[in-house]
C-alpha positions in Angstrom: 34.5 -87.2 -122.0 32.6 -84.4 -120.1 30.0 -82.5 -121.9 30.6 -78.8 -122.5 27.3 -76.9 -121.9 26.2 -74.7 -124.7 26.6 -71.0 -123.9 23.7 -68.5 -124.0 25.0 -66.9 -127.2 25.1 -70.2 -129.2 21.7 -71.3 -127.7 20.1 -68.0 -128.9 21.7 -68.3 -132.3 20.3 -71.8 -132.7 16.9 -71.0 -131.3 16.4 -68.1 -133.6 18.1 -69.7 -136.6 14.8 -69.7 -138.6 13.4 -66.2 -138.9 9.8 -65.4 -138.2 7.9 -63.3 -140.6 5.3 -60.5 -140.0 2.5 -63.0 -139.7 4.1 -64.8 -136.8 5.2 -61.5 -135.2 1.5 -60.4 -135.3 0.3 -63.7 -133.9 2.8 -63.3 -131.0 1.6 -59.8 -130.4 -2.0 -61.1 -130.1 -0.7 -63.8 -127.7 0.9 -61.2 -125.5 -2.4 -59.1 -125.4 -4.4 -62.1 -124.1 -1.7 -63.5 -121.8 -0.8 -66.6 -123.9 2.7 -68.0 -124.0 3.2 -69.5 -127.5 6.0 -71.9 -128.5 9.3 -70.1 -129.3 10.7 -69.7 -132.7 13.1 -72.6 -132.4 10.3 -74.9 -131.3 8.1 -73.7 -134.0 10.7 -74.3 -136.6 11.1 -77.9 -135.2 7.4 -78.4 -135.5 7.4 -77.3 -139.1 10.3 -79.6 -139.8 8.5 -82.6 -138.3 5.4 -81.8 -140.2 7.4 -81.6 -143.4 9.4 -84.7 -142.9 6.2 -86.7 -142.1 4.5 -85.1 -145.1 1.7 -84.6 -142.6 -1.8 -84.6 -143.9 -3.7 -84.7 -140.6 -2.4 -83.0 -137.4 -3.9 -82.5 -134.0 -3.0 -79.5 -131.9 -3.9 -79.3 -128.2 -3.8 -75.6 -127.3 -4.6 -73.3 -130.2 -3.5 -70.1 -128.5 -3.4 -67.3 -131.1 -2.2 -69.4 -133.9 1.6 -69.2 -133.6 2.2 -73.0 -133.5 -0.6 -73.6 -135.9 1.0 -71.4 -138.5 4.3 -73.2 -138.1 2.6 -76.6 -138.4 0.5 -75.7 -141.4 3.5 -74.4 -143.2 5.2 -77.8 -142.9 2.2 -79.9 -143.7 1.1 -81.0 -147.2 -0.9 -78.4 -149.1 -4.0 -80.5 -148.7 -3.3 -81.1 -145.0 -5.8 -80.3 -142.2 -5.0 -79.1 -138.8 -7.5 -80.0 -136.0 -6.8 -77.6 -133.2 -8.5 -77.7 -129.7 -8.7 -74.9 -127.1 -11.0 -74.1 -124.3 -10.9 -70.4 -125.0 -13.0 -69.4 -128.0 -11.6 -65.9 -128.1 -8.1 -67.3 -128.5 -9.4 -69.4 -131.4 -10.9 -66.3 -133.0 -7.5 -64.6 -132.9 -5.9 -67.7 -134.2 -8.2 -67.6 -137.2 -7.0 -64.1 -137.9 -3.4 -65.4 -137.9 -4.3 -68.2 -140.3 -6.1 -65.8 -142.6 -3.1 -63.4 -142.6 -0.8 -66.4 -143.4 -3.0 -67.1 -146.5 -4.2 -70.5 -145.2 -7.4 -71.7 -146.7 -10.2 -71.9 -144.1 -10.9 -75.6 -145.0 -7.4 -76.5 -143.9 -8.1 -75.7 -140.2 -10.7 -77.3 -138.0 -11.0 -75.4 -134.7 -12.8 -77.2 -131.9 -13.7 -75.3 -128.7 -13.7 -77.3 -125.6 -11.6 -79.1 -123.0 -9.0 -81.3 -124.6 -9.8 -84.4 -122.7 -13.5 -84.0 -123.7 -12.6 -83.5 -127.4 -9.8 -85.9 -128.0 -11.8 -89.1 -127.4 -14.1 -88.1 -130.2 -11.3 -88.0 -132.8 -10.5 -91.0 -135.1 -8.1 -93.7 -134.0 -4.9 -94.1 -136.0 -5.8 -91.2 -138.3 -3.1 -88.6 -137.5 0.5 -88.0 -138.5 1.4 -85.7 -135.7 0.0 -84.7 -132.4 1.3 -81.5 -130.7 0.4 -80.7 -127.1 0.7 -77.3 -125.4 -2.2 -77.4 -123.1 -2.7 -78.0 -119.3 0.7 -79.3 -118.1 -1.1 -81.4 -115.4 -2.9 -83.3 -118.2 0.2 -84.1 -120.2 0.1 -87.8 -119.2 -3.5 -88.1 -120.4 -2.6 -86.3 -123.6 0.0 -89.0 -124.3 -2.5 -91.7 -123.8 -4.8 -90.1 -126.3 -2.0 -89.3 -128.7 -0.9 -92.9 -128.9 -4.4 -93.9 -129.9 -4.8 -91.1 -132.4 -1.4 -91.5 -134.2 -0.8 -93.8 -137.1 2.2 -96.1 -136.9 5.2 -93.9 -137.7 3.5 -90.8 -136.4 5.0 -88.4 -133.9 3.8 -86.8 -130.7 5.4 -83.6 -129.4 5.1 -81.7 -126.1 6.1 -78.1 -125.6 7.6 -76.9 -122.2 9.2 -80.2 -121.6 12.0 -78.4 -119.6 9.4 -76.1 -117.9 11.6 -73.1 -117.1 14.5 -75.3 -115.9 12.3 -76.9 -113.2 12.0 -80.5 -114.7 15.8 -81.1 -114.2 15.8 -79.7 -110.7 14.6 -82.5 -108.3 13.8 -79.9 -105.6 11.0 -78.5 -107.7 7.8 -80.4 -106.6 4.9 -78.3 -107.9 2.1 -80.1 -109.7 2.9 -79.0 -113.2 6.6 -79.8 -112.8 5.9 -83.2 -111.4 3.4 -84.0 -114.2 6.0 -83.0 -116.9 8.8 -84.9 -115.2 6.6 -88.0 -115.0 5.7 -87.6 -118.7 9.4 -87.3 -119.7 10.1 -90.5 -117.8 7.1 -92.3 -119.2 7.9 -91.5 -122.8 11.5 -92.7 -122.3 10.2 -96.0 -120.8 7.3 -96.8 -123.2 8.0 -99.6 -125.5 7.3 -98.8 -129.1 8.3 -95.1 -128.8 11.5 -93.6 -130.1 12.0 -90.5 -127.9 14.1 -87.4 -127.9 14.2 -84.3 -125.7 15.1 -81.3 -127.8 16.6 -78.3 -126.0 14.8 -75.7 -128.1 12.8 -72.9 -126.5 11.5 -74.3 -123.2 12.1 -77.9 -124.3 10.3 -80.0 -126.9 9.8 -83.6 -126.1 9.2 -85.7 -129.2 8.6 -89.4 -129.8 7.9 -91.5 -132.9 5.3 -94.3 -132.6 7.1 -97.3 -134.1 5.7 -99.6 -136.8 4.7 -102.8 -135.1 4.6 -105.8 -137.4 1.4 -107.9 -137.4 1.5 -110.5 -134.7 3.6 -108.3 -132.4 7.2 -107.2 -132.2 10.2 -109.3 -133.2 
């Protein structure tokens, strides 16, 4: 049976199903001021859902921005959970801290680290994290996956924003570096043994994958 594409009205209804409050509206306004493109409301709701289902206590975020995705994640995490968020722009992180404060999030629940992701991630603890969310340099997505698989505990989840990249990933004629990197990532995640993947058509696409539990001695 042929698939019937979802129409724009239904897509908008689904993507905005969970309302954003004044805190997130303000965080988005800060993002616009500094030229940051945060995750959409549908993707944010999906992140909160994942953090809640995982009962996440430790989360890594690549790309702090002005705190939009961080607020969504923290609202889904356990009340004692800590978000470690990495961004090369210290000014963006300052604005994110304003967003976290407005959201009533205790300072000790957020660890902001300024620096390039591929310099910072190798310093984080193996197998310690429940969820890794990537929204950084698209050309580095493959390297982020490698780091995420090391950082995640068995049963943890990795998520990548912009997995459809403005409709370019599904268009084979698009050959720019960022599109190629995301397309390669999507293929790599689907082909990696020990991952349970899904590509969610929310916002600009959210690629998610669960790191499977591997019994001692290897797989069956």
